[in-house]
N, C-alpha and C positions, 0 to 999 in steps of 0.2 A: 454607301452608308457603312459605317463601322459600328460595332456593338459596344465599343469601349472596353472590351475585355480581351482584345487580341484578334487576329484574323481568323476567318473561317478556313479551316484546313481541309482541302479536297484532294482525293486520290482519283485519278482517271487512268483506266487500263484498257488498251486496245492494241491489237497486233498490227494495225496499219498506221504508218507514220502520218499519212494524209488526214486520217480521222483525228489523230491526236492534235494535228495542226488546226483542225476545225474547232475542236474543243478549246484550244488555246485562243482562237479568234473570238469565240463566244465569251469566254470567261475573263480574258485578259485584254481584249480590245486590240489584238495584234492586227496589223494591216494586211490586205490581200497579198501584197508583194512578198511577205515572209512565208506564205504557205509553200510547203514542199511536197514532194511525192510525185508519183507517175500520173496521178489523175489530174484532169483539168479542174479548174475551180467550178465550172458549170456542172460537171459530172458529180463532183463531191456534194455540191448543194442539192442536186437532185436526189442523191442517195440519202443524205442526212435530213434535209429540210423540205423536200418536195419543192413547191413553188415559192416558199418563203425566202426572203433575203435577210441574213443576219445583220443586225445593226453594227456599225463600226465604232460607235462611241465607247469611251473608256467605261469600265464597270463602275457603278456607284456604291459598291460595298467592298470591304477589305477582304481580299482573298489571298490564299497561299496554296497554289495548285502544284501537285506533284504528279508526274506522268510515268506510266509503266507500259512496256510493249509486250508483256506476257503475264499470264496468271501467276507464275512463280515469282516474278519480280514484284507484282502487286503485294503478294503475301510477305515477301522479304521487306519491302518498304513499310508495310503496316507494323511489322515487328520492330523495325528500327525506330519508327516514330513512337511506338508504345514505350520502348526502353528509354528513349530520350524524354519521356513524359511530355510529349507534344503530339498526342494522338490525333488522327484524322476525325473530322466530324461527319464526313460523308464520302462515299466511294461510288464512282461510276465504273461498272464492269461490263465489258462486251460479252455477249452470250457465248460466242465461239471465237477462240483464238488459236487456230491451228498453227503449228502441229502439236503444241503442248496442251496442258489441261485447259478446260473451259472456264467461263466466268462463274458457273455454279460451284465448281471445285474451289475456285479462289474465294468465293463468298463463304463457303463452309470452313475453310482454313482460317480466314480472317475472323470468323465468329469465335474461334477458340482463343484469339488474341484480344479482340475487342468485342465482347458479347453484345454490346448495346449500340454498335456502329450502324448507322443507316446505310443500306446498300441499294443502289439503283442498277438493275440489270437491263442493259439496252440490247436490242436485237432487231434485225431486219427480217427475220424469219417468221412467217405467219403461223407456223405449226407449233409454236411454243405456247404452252398453257400457263398463264400467270399464277394460277392456283398451285400448280405443281412446283413452280419455283419457290413459292412461299412455304410449301410443305418441306422442301429440301433445305431451306435456309431459314429456320425459325429464329426469333419469334416473328409471327406474321405481320405485326405492326411496324417492323423495322426493315422490311424489304419492299422495294417498289419496282414496277415494271414500266419500261419506256420503249414504245414501238417506233422503229424507224419506218419512214421518215418522220421526224418530229420538228416542231417549230423551235428556233433558237431560244425564244423566250421561255419555253418549257424548261430548258436546262437551267437558265438563269433563275427562274422562279423556284425550281427544286433546290438549287444551291442556297438561295436566300432563305427559303422557308425551313428546309431541313437543317441547314448549317446553323442558323440562329437558334433553332429548337435544340440542337445538340449542345450548343454553348450554354443555353439556359439549363438544360438537364444536367450538364457537367457542373454548373454552379450549385444546383440543388443537391447533387450527389456529394459535392465537396462539403457543403454545410451539414449534410446528413451523415456522412461517412468519415469525415476527417476532423481531427482535433484542431481547433482554431488557433491554439497557441503555438504548437510545434509543427503543424502541417502533417503529422503522422496519421495513419489510419486510426479510427476510434474503435471501440469495442465491437460495434455492430458490424462494420466492414471486416474487421479482423476475424470475427467469428465466422462470417460467410466464407472467407478465404480458407480458414482453418478446417471448416467442414469439407471443403473440396480436397484439401491436402490429406485429411484423414481417409476420405474415400479412396484416393489414389494409393495411400500407404496400405490400406486394407487389401486392395487388389494386388499390389506388388509384394506384400508381405515384408515390408521394411519398417523399422521403428520411426517414431516422430516424437519430438519433445517440445513442451511448452515451458519457457523460462519466465517466471514471475519475479520482477525486480522492483524493489522499493528502496528509496534513498534513506539512509540512516539519519535520524535527527533533523529531518528537513523542516519540521515545524519550528525548531529553534531559529533557523535562518529567517523564516517569515516573521517570527515574533520580534527578532532583534534588528533585522535590516529592512524589513518591509516586504510586502507582497510583490512590489515591482521588481526588486532584486531577485526574489524567489522565482518569479516568472522568467526572468532572463537566465537564471541558472537552469531551469527546466529546459529552456530552448537550447542552451549549450550542451546539456547532457543528451538531449534528443539527437543533436547533430553528431555527438561522439558515438552514440549507439548505432546510428546509421552507418558511419564509417567502420565501426567495429565489426559489423556483420556483413560487410561487403568484401568480396574476394579480392578486389583490386587494392584494398588497403592492408592485405596480409603481406608483411615484409619478411623476406629471407626464406620463405618456404612456400610450396604450393598449397593452396587452400584445401581443407578437407571438404568432403561432399556436404557436410552439415553447414559449412560456411558459404558454400556456393548457393545454396537454396535456403534462405531464411527470410522471415517476415518480422516486422516490428510494428508495434502500436503503443499508443499511450491510452491508458484506461481512465485517466483522471488523477488529479492530485500529483503525487510523485511516484505513481505506479506505471511501469512500462512492462510490456510483454513481448517476448521474442519467441517465434516458432521456428524450429529447425526441422525442415520437411524432407530431408533426404540424407538421413544418417546411416552409416554402415553398422554402427553399434551404439547402444545407449550411452556408453562412456564418452562418445564424442561430445555430448552436451557439456560434460565437465570442462573440456578444453575451451569451448566457447564461453562458458560461464566465467572461467578464470580470466580470459582475455577481456571480458566486459568489466570485471572488477578492477583489473589493472588500468584499463582506459578511464573508467569513472574516477579512480583514485588519484589521477594526476591533478595538480592545482588548476582551479578554474578562476579566470579573471572576469569579473563583472564590474565594469566601471572602475572605480578606485579600490574595489575590494578583491582580495585574493582569498579564495576559499578552498579548503580541503574537505571533500565529501567522500563518503563511502556508500556502498550499497549492500543489501542482502538479497540473495537470489534463491528461489525455490524452483526445483525441477521436477516435472511430472512427465512420464514417458508413456506414449501410446504403444501397445494396447494395455500394458500391465496396470497402469495407473488411471486409466479412463479411456473410454471409446467415443467420447463426444467432447466438444469444446468446453462446456460448462463444468464437466467433471474434471477435466484436465486443469482448468483455471482454479477450481476449488482446492484440488490436491497440491498444485504448485504453490498456491497461496499458503496452505498449511506448512509446506516445506520451507517457504520463505520466513515465516514466523519462527520456525525451528532454527533457522540460520541466525536470526536476531538473538535468540536465547543463548546460543553458544558463543556470542561475543560480537556479532555483526561483522561486516566486511567479509562475508563468507557465503558459500552456497551449500545447499543441502538437497539431496534427492528425497522425494516423497517415500514414505514407508507406511505399511498398513497400521503400524502402531500409532502413527500420527493421526490417522483417521479415527481410530478408536478413542484416542485422547480428545480429539475435537468433538466427537459425538458425546462423550462424557461431559466435556466442557459445556456444551449446549444444554444438556440435561440439567447439570448443576445450576446453570444460569436461570433456566426456566423455573426450577423448583425454588431457587433462592428468592425470586421475585415475590413468591407468595409466603415465604417462610416467616417474615416479620409479621404479616397480618394474621397468620395462623398460629402464632405463638410457639413456633418451633425453635426459636433462638433462646439461649439462656446464657447467664454469666456464672462462671466458676471463679473461685478466688484462691490465689496462692499467697501464703503468709510470707512476710518479710521480718527477719529477726535481728535484733541488736546483738552484735557478736559477743560483747563482754557480759551483758546482763542476761542474755537469752530471752528477753521479753519480745513480744510481738509489737512491732512498730507500725506495720501497715499491711495492707492486702492489695495485691494487684488483680484487677478485674480482667478476666480472660474470656473471650467470646467462644461459645460452643454452639454447634448446630446438630440436631438429630432429626433427620428427615424420615417420614413414614415409608417412603419408597427406597431410599438409599442407606438408611441407618445413620450411624455416626460419621460425619464428614470432617476430616481434619481441617483446622484453620488455614494451614498452608495451602490447602486446595481451594477453599471457597473465598477467602479474603481477597486474593488477587483478582478473582472474577468480580467480586463486589466493587473493587477499585476500578476495573476496566469499564464496567457498565454504569458507574455512578451510583450504584446502590449503597455504596459505603457512606454516602451522606445521610440518608434516613436511618441506616443501621447504626452509624456512629452516634447520631443523636440519641437513639434508643439506648445504646450502651452507656452513654454519659448519664442519662436520666436514671437508668436502672441502678448503676453503680452508686450514684450520689444518694439515691433514695435508700439503698441498702446500708450505706455508711451512716446515714442519719438514723436508721432504725437501730444499728449497733450502738451509736452514741446514746440514743434515748434509753437503751437497755443497760447503759453504764460502762460500755467499753470505750472510754474516752481517755486520752485523745488518740484515736486510731486513724491513720492516714489511708486514704483510698487512692490508688494509682490507676490511671486510665490511659490506654494507648491512643494516640492521635495519628491518623494516617495523613499522608501528604495532601490528599484531596480535601480532607476536612480542614487542614491547616491553612491552605491557600483559598479556601472558599470564603467569599465576602461575608463579613458579619460573624465569623467564628467566635471572636471574643464576646460579642453580644449574645450569642447562643449560650456560651458558658455562664454568662451573668444571669440569663433567664432561668437556666436549669438550677443554679444555686438558689435563686430566689424562690422558685417553685418548690424545691425539695426542702428548703430551710437548712441546708448543710453549711456549716462554717467554711468559708473559702480556704482557710488555712488547712483544712482537712483534705483538700483535693490536690493531688499531684498529677499533672499532665506529662506523659512520657512522649517525647518527640525524638525521632531518629535523626542521625546526621544528614541523611539525604534530604530530609525536609528543609533543614537549614541551608544546605548548599544550593537548593533549587533557585532561590532568590534571596540573597543575604539581606538586602535592604528591606524587603517586605517581611522577612523573618524577624528582624530586629523590631520593626514596628508592631507586629502581631504579638511577639513575646512581651514587649513592654506593656501593651494593652492588657495582656493576661496577668502580668505581675501587678498591675494597678488594681486588679480585682482582689488580690490577696492570695491567689493560688500559688503553689510552688511548681517548679519546672524541672524536669529530669531529662538528661540526654541519654536515650536508650541505645543499647548495642554499641557503646563507645569503643572505638578502636577498629571498627570494620569499614568506616567511611573515610572521608578526606579532611576532617577537621585538623587544623593546626592550632598550636597553643595561642598564637597571635589572634586567630579568628575566634577561638573559644572565648577569649576575654571580651569580645564585642557583644556576646549574647548573655542576657541576664539569667543564667542557668544556676539552679540551686544544688543539683545532684548529678553525678555521673554514674551510669550503670555499666559496669565492665561486661563486655560480651562473654557469653558462656564458652566460646571457643578458647579464650585465653585461660579461663578457670579450669577447663577440662585438661589443659596441658600443664597444669601446675605440678603434677606428679612427675613430669619429665624434666630433664635438664635442658630445656630449650629456650629460645628467645621469648616465647609466649610467657614463660614464668617471669622473666625479667621485665617484660612489658607490664604484667599485672602489678608488680611491686612499684614500677615507675609511675604508673597511672595513679596508684594510691598516694604516693609521695607528692606527685604533682597536684592532685586534688587537694591534699592537706595544705600545701603552700598557697593554693588559690582560695582556700577557705570554702571548698566545695565538699559536700558529703558524698560518700561512695557506697554503692550497693553492688555486690558481686552476684551475678546471675549464674545459674546452672551449677550450684554447689552440690556435689553428690557423694563426697567422701569426707571422713573425719580428717584425713591428711590435708585436704584442700582447706577445710575449716581452720585447722591449726596454722597453716601457712598464712591465711588471711588475717587471723588474729595476731600472729607475730608481726605482720606488716601494718597493723593498725587500721585494717579495713573496718568501717563502722557497721555495715549491715550485710546480711547474706540472704539469698533466696535460692531455692532449688529443691530437688527431690530428697536431699539429705534431711531437710526439715519437713517438707510435705509436698505432695503433688497438689495440683489445683483441685479445689474441693467445691461441691455445690453448696449453696448458702447454709443449709441445715448442718452439714458436716463442718463447714467453716466455723459455725457458731460453737459446735462441740470442741473444735480445736482451740478456740479462744478460751473456753472454760478450763481446758487443761493447762493453759499457759498463763492466764491472768487470774488474779484473785477475784472471786465473785464479789459484786458490790454488796457491802455490809449494811445491815439495817441500822447500825448504831454509829456509822461513820459520818453522818450528817449529809449524805448524798450519794448519788450513784457515780462513783469515781473508780476507774480501773487503775491499779498500781503500775508504775513504770519502772 
């Protein structure tokens, strides 16, 4: 009988050739004439089988039997089978194999190679206690005792029962411990192995490293080419990583110790982990990390597609960065994200500063989740002035957060976290409603027509139904759509140009105006810019701050203003801080300015005071509440 998953692999070890021949007859159906040795067949049968006569029929199950004539050879064969990934499912070991080590020694050594191998110890000596054998070769449920003489069918039944059980256990272990897509160990198995490696490293006093690898922009491949292509790419990368950490694939130089002893796993998605378990120094991890980056970075062919992918790697070193698998994983993961932040296709070692940053990140995320409900968020408003008239033309709504625990938290710190966690969607709606309601109050008080500028994040912009949300907010607040200007960055438009055009067109149909924020820092070309229904360009503050220098940024600022004028786009310069910058912008016909030279962002009450100083108060005899422009 065959189990359909390959043969049952059996190891038989005995110091007598005649005994090995007897096993061969039992397990392989070899005829009597092939038996060798100095014993007669009758003596051999008497020793092994008593009065029973072994059957001569061929076995009815698929076997692959390997024979050893000593304990040392049995151990060597077990190691070779393990390295070839064709381990034995069962081993028969003779109790005493003079003049070398005995079967108990062999079983103990084999346990270090194959901890779950079923071992059958056979002996003709009556003074052997089976319980002592089990105690010397744990676990007790994986060692069996066979007293000679035994019936030949005992051997056959043990092989069938234990061999098929081992095959079934192997299948279960593969499902439980191996990744189904790449065949690599999964997190559970890898963690078990890493725990053992850490214990050994602790005893021997040498370092150990965990390398956490994540493919850069892998989601884009899944989204554009499909998950089938993505899966094939992961398989190809897994194979490359296996070759990359094997000593046999090191060309032109002898492998370092860290490369001779390494482990690899896939944790899920596009995350892989490598453990370097025998390093001379922690810097060895950098050599392996660079080799991995070089290997991953070569073109990958999947079907008709040729892809160039890169990876980011974080490195955590035992014992400095953690003394258990989970701590090493966490810190290597933090280092990996640091590698992504510095530009991707790079590796970074973990540092304590990363851990402090991560802890603060978690704290900010936790507190931000309640901030909206607890009323801790607020909007401040920064005035925008017409360059020639000096009149206030608009206000930009800027989000602020004051936490009872952490105090004032800068937007550059909490807004990226809001975007990562998806909190930007409810927060963005609150900002839009609050800003529109404030603009409506100012209009009702007579400050008309004052434009309200509101920033839109990429997550809001691509969220289904964003134009409908804007429409509802305008209806709910009663604000004239022409008084609302939505500011969108270049990165939002470049993410998906077709979707961007559709969304912008839907917003324009509502009557709102659209501004391209931070212009000059992204990837927009003039040709692309013409495809978007944009009303205004906002020149990034980095170019304005460089106006006082004789640099390229100064020329860029004037070129943007001239280009916008030709394209009939209005221009607002951000970050104006000096009178010299204002005069340069006025000379180059910039329409509006915004920055600390005019005013810092102000809370609503102070913004109202600022308006009173810049606009004429609505008069009682002018026929209505109308601010002068």
